[in-house]
C-alpha positions as CSV (number, residue, x, y, z in Angstrom):
1,X,36.2,180.9,94.0
2,X,38.6,178.8,96.1
3,X,42.2,179.6,95.5
4,X,44.9,176.9,95.3
5,X,48.1,178.0,97.1
6,X,51.5,176.2,97.3
7,X,53.6,176.8,100.4
8,X,57.2,175.8,99.7
9,X,58.7,173.6,102.4
10,X,62.5,173.5,102.6
11,X,62.6,173.0,106.4
12,X,63.0,176.6,107.4
13,X,59.7,178.4,107.5
14,X,56.6,179.3,109.6
15,X,54.7,176.9,107.4
16,X,51.8,176.1,109.6
17,X,51.2,179.6,110.7
18,X,51.0,180.7,107.1
19,X,48.8,177.6,106.2
20,X,46.3,178.4,109.0
21,X,46.0,182.1,107.9
22,X,45.4,181.1,104.3
23,X,42.9,178.4,105.2
24,X,41.1,181.0,107.4
25,X,40.7,183.1,104.2
26,X,39.2,180.1,102.4
27,X,42.2,179.0,100.3
28,X,43.1,175.4,99.5
29,X,46.7,175.0,100.7
30,X,49.3,172.4,99.7
31,X,52.7,172.2,101.4
32,X,55.4,170.7,99.3
33,X,59.1,170.5,98.6
34,X,58.5,168.9,95.2
35,X,60.1,171.2,92.6
36,X,58.1,169.8,89.7
37,X,54.8,171.0,91.3
38,X,55.7,174.6,91.7
39,X,54.8,175.9,88.3
40,X,51.4,174.3,88.5
41,X,50.3,176.8,91.1
42,X,49.3,180.4,90.3
43,X,49.9,181.4,93.9
44,X,53.2,180.4,95.6
45,X,54.5,181.4,99.0
46,X,58.1,181.2,100.1
47,X,58.3,181.5,103.9
48,X,61.5,181.5,105.8
49,X,63.2,181.8,109.2
50,X,66.9,181.4,110.0
51,X,70.1,181.4,108.0
52,X,70.2,182.7,104.4
53,X,73.1,180.4,103.4
54,X,71.6,177.3,104.9
55,X,68.2,178.1,103.3
56,X,69.7,178.5,99.8
57,X,71.7,175.3,100.3
58,X,68.5,173.4,101.0
59,X,66.5,175.1,98.2
60,X,69.2,174.2,95.7
61,X,69.5,170.6,96.9
62,X,65.7,170.2,96.4
63,X,65.9,172.1,93.1
64,X,63.2,174.4,94.4
65,X,65.2,177.3,92.9
66,X,64.6,175.9,89.4
67,X,60.9,175.4,90.1
68,X,60.5,179.0,91.4
69,X,62.2,180.5,88.3
70,X,60.1,178.4,86.0
71,X,56.9,179.5,87.8
72,X,57.9,183.2,87.7
73,X,58.7,183.0,84.0
74,X,55.2,181.6,83.5
75,X,53.8,184.7,85.3
76,X,52.7,182.8,88.4
77,X,52.7,184.9,91.5
78,X,55.1,184.5,94.4
79,X,55.2,186.1,97.8
80,X,58.4,185.9,99.8
81,X,57.9,186.3,103.6
82,X,60.8,187.5,105.9
83,X,63.8,185.3,105.0
84,X,61.8,184.1,102.0
85,X,61.7,187.7,100.7
86,X,65.4,188.0,101.2
87,X,66.0,184.8,99.3
88,X,64.4,186.3,96.3
89,X,67.2,188.8,96.1
90,X,70.7,188.7,94.5
91,X,72.8,188.1,97.6
92,X,73.2,188.5,101.4
93,X,76.1,189.6,103.5
94,X,75.1,187.1,106.2
95,X,77.8,184.7,107.2
96,X,80.5,187.3,106.5
97,X,80.5,186.5,102.8
98,X,78.4,187.1,99.7
99,X,75.8,184.4,99.8
100,X,74.0,184.1,96.5
101,X,70.2,184.2,96.4
102,X,67.6,183.5,93.7
103,X,68.3,186.7,91.9
104,X,64.7,187.6,91.1
105,X,65.0,190.9,92.9
106,X,68.2,192.7,91.6
107,X,69.2,194.0,95.0
108,X,71.2,192.8,98.0
109,X,70.6,192.0,101.6
110,X,72.8,193.6,104.3
111,X,72.9,193.6,108.1
112,X,71.4,196.3,110.3
113,X,74.4,198.2,111.7
114,X,74.9,200.7,114.5
115,X,72.8,203.3,112.7
116,X,69.7,201.2,113.4
117,X,68.0,200.6,116.7
118,X,67.8,197.4,118.6
119,X,69.0,194.4,116.5
120,X,67.4,192.0,115.9
121,X,64.4,194.1,115.1
122,X,61.6,192.2,116.8
123,X,57.9,193.0,117.4
124,X,55.2,195.1,116.0
125,X,56.1,198.3,114.1
126,X,54.3,200.7,111.9
127,X,54.9,201.0,108.2
128,X,54.8,203.9,105.7
129,X,53.1,203.0,102.5
130,X,55.2,204.4,99.7
131,X,53.1,203.9,96.6
132,X,49.7,202.6,95.5
133,X,49.8,198.8,95.4
134,X,47.1,196.2,95.3
135,X,48.7,194.3,98.2
136,X,48.0,197.2,100.5
137,X,44.4,197.9,99.4
138,X,42.4,198.3,102.6
139,X,45.5,198.8,104.8
140,X,45.8,202.2,106.4
141,X,49.1,204.1,106.3
142,X,50.9,203.7,109.6
143,X,49.4,200.2,110.3
144,X,51.4,197.8,112.5
145,X,53.0,194.6,111.3
146,X,55.1,192.0,113.0
147,X,58.9,191.9,112.3
148,X,61.7,189.5,113.4
149,X,65.0,190.2,111.5
150,X,68.5,191.5,111.6
151,X,69.0,191.9,107.8
152,X,67.2,194.1,105.3
153,X,67.0,194.9,101.6
154,X,69.6,197.5,100.5
155,X,67.7,199.2,97.8
156,X,69.1,202.2,95.9
157,X,66.2,202.1,93.4
158,X,62.9,202.9,95.2
159,X,60.7,202.2,92.1
160,X,59.4,198.9,93.4
161,X,59.4,199.6,97.1
162,X,55.8,199.6,98.4
163,X,56.4,200.3,102.1
164,X,59.1,201.2,104.5
165,X,59.5,200.9,108.3
166,X,61.8,202.7,110.8
167,X,64.2,201.1,113.3
168,X,66.1,204.4,113.9
169,X,66.5,204.4,110.1
170,X,64.3,203.6,107.2
171,X,64.4,200.1,105.7
172,X,62.4,198.4,103.0
173,X,59.4,196.5,104.5
174,X,57.7,195.4,101.3
175,X,58.4,195.1,97.6
176,X,56.4,194.5,94.4
177,X,57.5,194.1,90.8
178,X,55.2,192.4,88.3
179,X,54.4,189.0,89.7
180,X,57.0,189.1,92.5
181,X,56.0,190.2,96.0
182,X,58.0,190.4,99.2
183,X,57.3,191.4,102.8
184,X,60.0,191.8,105.5
185,X,57.2,191.5,108.0
186,X,55.3,188.4,108.8
187,X,51.7,188.8,107.6
188,X,50.7,185.5,109.2
189,X,51.6,187.0,112.6
190,X,50.2,190.5,112.0
191,X,46.6,189.9,112.9
192,X,43.9,191.6,110.8
193,X,46.4,193.7,108.8
194,X,48.3,190.7,107.8
195,X,45.2,188.8,106.8
196,X,44.4,191.7,104.4
197,X,47.8,191.4,102.8
198,X,47.4,187.7,102.3
199,X,43.8,188.1,101.0
200,X,45.0,190.8,98.5
201,X,47.8,188.5,97.3
202,X,45.2,185.7,96.6
203,X,43.2,188.2,94.6
204,X,45.9,189.9,92.6
């Protein structure tokens, strides 16, 4: 059965790369910034590239934050990708302050410091699958995914962490709690492994 997917457009995402990947999988994709449409979709993707603060400013201006929270309360499924994943969290230290996020994930985003390797962390890197999760069904432990980021989820409670990656030190590379999913990597740029992730999201 064809799946209807909404990609949220607030001007800061790899929208067409995500759209192309989803359409390759047979999904019917709509791109929209209309907040009133969001809760009508069972599958929602929040992409993102760039500044956390600017992204939240645009999301609030368009009232996308209200639409997302309404959709999540209705048990619709949302996948945050890269910055989109970070925006689902409580806050970010980016910009030297404490930028407020959507608060759907009760953890904070911090910058990779000197304890990590090259920052920004860019390119393909292997992940460690930490727990059984439908999003990773068919993905082998140690598979490569594409990353491009300088910030990461500071998570003291590992209960909902589904995978980690290493850039000198471990960091959270994916997260899943109920109907909320997040990947620090870009599945739309991760070739066959990324397509498996997106396909599983559409079937979860």
